[in-house]
C-alpha positions in Angstrom: 93.5 95.5 79.9 96.0 92.8 80.9 94.6 90.3 83.1 97.1 87.6 84.6 96.3 84.5 86.2 97.3 82.9 89.5 100.7 81.4 89.0 101.8 83.6 86.3 105.5 84.1 86.0 107.5 87.6 85.3 110.9 87.8 83.9 113.3 90.8 83.9 116.5 90.8 81.8 118.8 93.0 83.0 118.1 92.2 86.6 121.5 93.9 87.7 120.4 97.2 86.5 118.9 100.0 88.7 115.9 100.0 87.2 116.0 96.0 86.7 116.5 95.8 90.2 113.3 98.1 90.8 111.2 96.3 88.5 112.0 92.8 90.1 111.2 94.4 93.6 107.9 95.8 92.5 107.1 92.4 90.7 107.5 90.5 93.6 105.1 92.6 95.8 102.6 92.0 92.7 100.4 88.6 93.9 99.6 88.2 90.5 103.0 86.6 90.2 103.7 83.6 91.7 107.5 83.7 90.7 109.5 86.6 89.4 112.9 85.6 87.4 116.0 87.8 86.7 118.6 87.5 84.4 122.0 89.2 84.4 125.5 88.6 84.0 126.2 88.8 87.6 123.9 88.2 90.5 122.4 91.7 92.3 123.7 91.5 95.8 120.3 92.1 97.2 118.6 89.4 94.8 118.5 86.0 96.8 116.7 82.3 95.7 113.3 81.7 97.3 109.9 80.0 96.6 109.2 83.0 94.5 112.1 84.5 93.0 114.9 83.2 91.0 118.1 84.5 89.5 119.7 82.9 86.1 123.0 83.9 84.6 122.8 84.8 81.3 124.5 87.6 78.7 122.4 89.0 76.4 124.8 88.8 73.8 125.6 85.2 74.0 122.8 83.3 72.1 123.8 80.1 73.7 123.7 81.6 77.3 120.4 82.7 76.5 119.1 79.4 75.1 120.2 77.7 78.2 118.4 80.5 80.6 115.3 79.9 78.2 115.4 76.2 79.3 115.8 76.9 82.7 112.7 79.4 82.6 111.0 76.6 81.1 111.3 74.5 83.8 109.8 77.0 86.3 106.6 77.9 84.2 105.5 79.9 81.2 106.3 83.9 81.4 103.3 85.9 80.8 105.5 89.3 81.2 108.9 89.3 80.0 110.9 93.0 80.4 114.2 93.5 78.4 115.8 96.4 81.0 119.0 96.5 79.1 121.0 99.0 77.3 124.1 101.3 77.4 124.4 105.3 76.8 128.2 105.4 77.6 131.0 103.4 79.1 135.1 103.0 78.8 135.1 102.9 74.9 131.4 104.3 74.5 130.0 107.8 74.5 127.4 109.9 73.0 128.6 111.5 69.7 128.0 115.2 69.2 129.2 115.3 65.7 129.8 113.3 62.5 133.7 113.7 63.7 132.9 111.5 66.8 132.0 108.6 65.1 133.9 105.4 65.6 133.0 101.9 64.1 133.8 100.4 67.2 131.9 102.2 69.6 128.9 102.0 67.0 129.0 98.4 66.9 129.3 97.8 70.4 126.1 100.1 71.3 124.2 98.1 68.5 125.5 95.2 70.0 123.8 96.0 73.6 121.1 98.4 72.6 119.8 96.4 69.7 121.1 92.8 68.9 121.0 92.0 72.8 117.2 92.3 73.2 116.4 90.8 69.5 118.0 87.6 71.3 116.5 87.6 74.4 112.8 88.1 71.9 114.2 84.6 69.6 114.3 83.0 72.9 111.9 84.0 75.1 108.7 85.3 72.9 108.0 82.0 71.7 107.8 80.6 75.1 104.9 82.7 75.9 101.2 81.6 76.3 98.8 81.5 73.7 95.6 80.9 75.5 95.7 84.3 77.3 96.9 88.2 77.4 100.7 88.3 78.0 103.1 91.3 77.3 107.0 91.1 76.4 108.3 94.9 76.4 111.9 96.5 75.7 113.1 99.2 77.4 114.1 101.9 74.7 114.4 105.5 74.7 112.5 108.6 73.3 115.6 109.7 71.3 115.3 106.4 69.3 112.1 108.4 67.6 113.0 109.6 64.2 110.1 111.7 64.2 110.9 113.3 67.2 114.7 114.1 66.6 115.2 117.7 66.6 118.7 118.2 68.1 120.3 115.7 66.5 123.5 114.5 68.0 124.0 111.3 70.0 124.1 109.1 66.7 125.1 105.8 68.0 122.5 105.8 70.8 119.9 106.8 68.6 120.4 104.7 66.0 120.4 101.4 68.1 117.5 102.4 69.9 115.4 103.3 66.5 116.8 99.6 65.6 115.7 98.4 68.6 112.1 99.7 67.9 112.3 98.3 64.7 112.8 94.9 66.0 110.2 95.1 68.5 107.5 96.4 65.8 108.6 93.5 63.4 108.5 90.5 66.1 105.2 92.2 67.3 103.6 91.2 63.5 105.3 87.9 63.4 104.4 87.0 66.9 100.7 88.1 66.6 100.5 85.3 64.2 100.9 82.7 66.8 100.0 84.5 69.6 97.2 86.7 69.0 96.9 88.0 72.2 100.4 88.6 73.0 101.6 92.0 73.5 104.8 93.2 72.2 106.1 96.6 72.7 109.1 99.1 73.5 108.8 101.7 76.2 110.6 104.6 77.2 111.0 104.8 81.2 111.9 108.4 81.2 114.9 110.2 82.4 116.2 107.9 85.2 118.5 108.4 88.0 120.9 105.4 87.0 124.4 105.2 85.9 123.2 104.7 82.3 122.1 108.3 82.4 123.9 110.1 85.2 126.5 111.9 83.5 123.9 113.5 81.0 121.0 114.5 83.6 122.1 118.0 84.4 119.2 120.4 82.9 116.8 117.7 83.5 114.0 119.4 85.6 112.9 117.5 89.0 109.6 116.6 87.7 111.0 114.8 84.9 113.9 112.9 86.8 112.8 109.6 88.0 114.3 107.1 90.7 114.6 104.0 89.3 111.6 102.7 91.5 109.4 105.5 90.0 110.2 104.3 86.9 109.6 100.9 87.2 106.4 101.8 88.5 105.3 104.0 85.5 106.4 101.0 83.1 104.6 98.2 85.0 101.2 100.8 85.0 101.8 101.7 81.1 102.0 97.2 80.7 99.2 96.8 82.9 97.4 99.1 80.6 97.6 97.7 77.4 95.8 94.9 75.5 96.3 93.2 72.6 95.3 95.7 70.1 98.5 97.6 71.2 100.8 95.4 70.4 103.9 96.9 68.2 103.7 99.9 69.5 106.3 102.3 71.2 105.0 104.5 74.3 106.3 106.3 76.7 106.7 106.1 80.5 102.8 107.9 81.1 101.0 105.9 78.3 101.4 108.3 75.3 101.8 106.8 72.1 105.5 107.9 70.7 106.3 108.4 67.2 108.4 106.5 65.2 
C-alpha cells in the first residue's frame, strides 16, 4: 500500500477536463497532500490559487512548456503523485473510425499526439522529479479499448492504437523508472465510461451502473492508486482495481 508523508504534493495534468477537475477537488480534500497543482492550457474557471492549490499553464504537446512547468513545480516541492488526465476521442477533425475506409493520416497523427506523445513528454519531465526514498505514483488515464488482448469489437482504430501506444510508453517508462526509483509506481488506469464531453456522444448504450460522473470516476481512480505498491509498477488497471490484459 502507498503511504504518503505530510507535506506531499499531487499534480494533475489536464486540470481543465471533467475528470481532471474532479481529481483536483478530491486531492484537495485529502489531507495527505499539502499542495495540489493543476496543469492545463487554460485555467479552469473554478480553480483558484491559494496556500494549498496552484494552477500552472502547460501544453502537453509543447516540450518547452512542460519543462517550464516542471521547473515551477520543483520550486513548490517534490511531487509524490502525478496523474495525467488528458486525452481525446473526438473533435472537429477527429472521430472514432468504424472501418479502414475512414482512416485519415491527419486524424491518426492528431490522436497519437494527444493520447500518447503528450503523456510521454509529461513522463519525461515529471518522473525524474519524484522522490527516490519513498513510494510515489505516476498514473496515466488510459482506456480498456487500448488493450490488444481485449479487442473483440474492432473499429476505433486511432483511439485504440493511440491508447495501446500510451500503455507501452507507461510500461517502458516503469522499467526505466524502477532502476532509479525502486519505490516508484508507474501505471496506466482505465477510469471507466465517464459522462464528460470526451465520451458523451458514445455513451447511449452504456448501462447506468457503468456510467460514472467525473466525481465518482475520480474517486475510483484514487482508490486504485492508493492500493498499489511498487510491485504493481508497469501495470494496467481498471477503475475497480482489476488488472487489464495488454
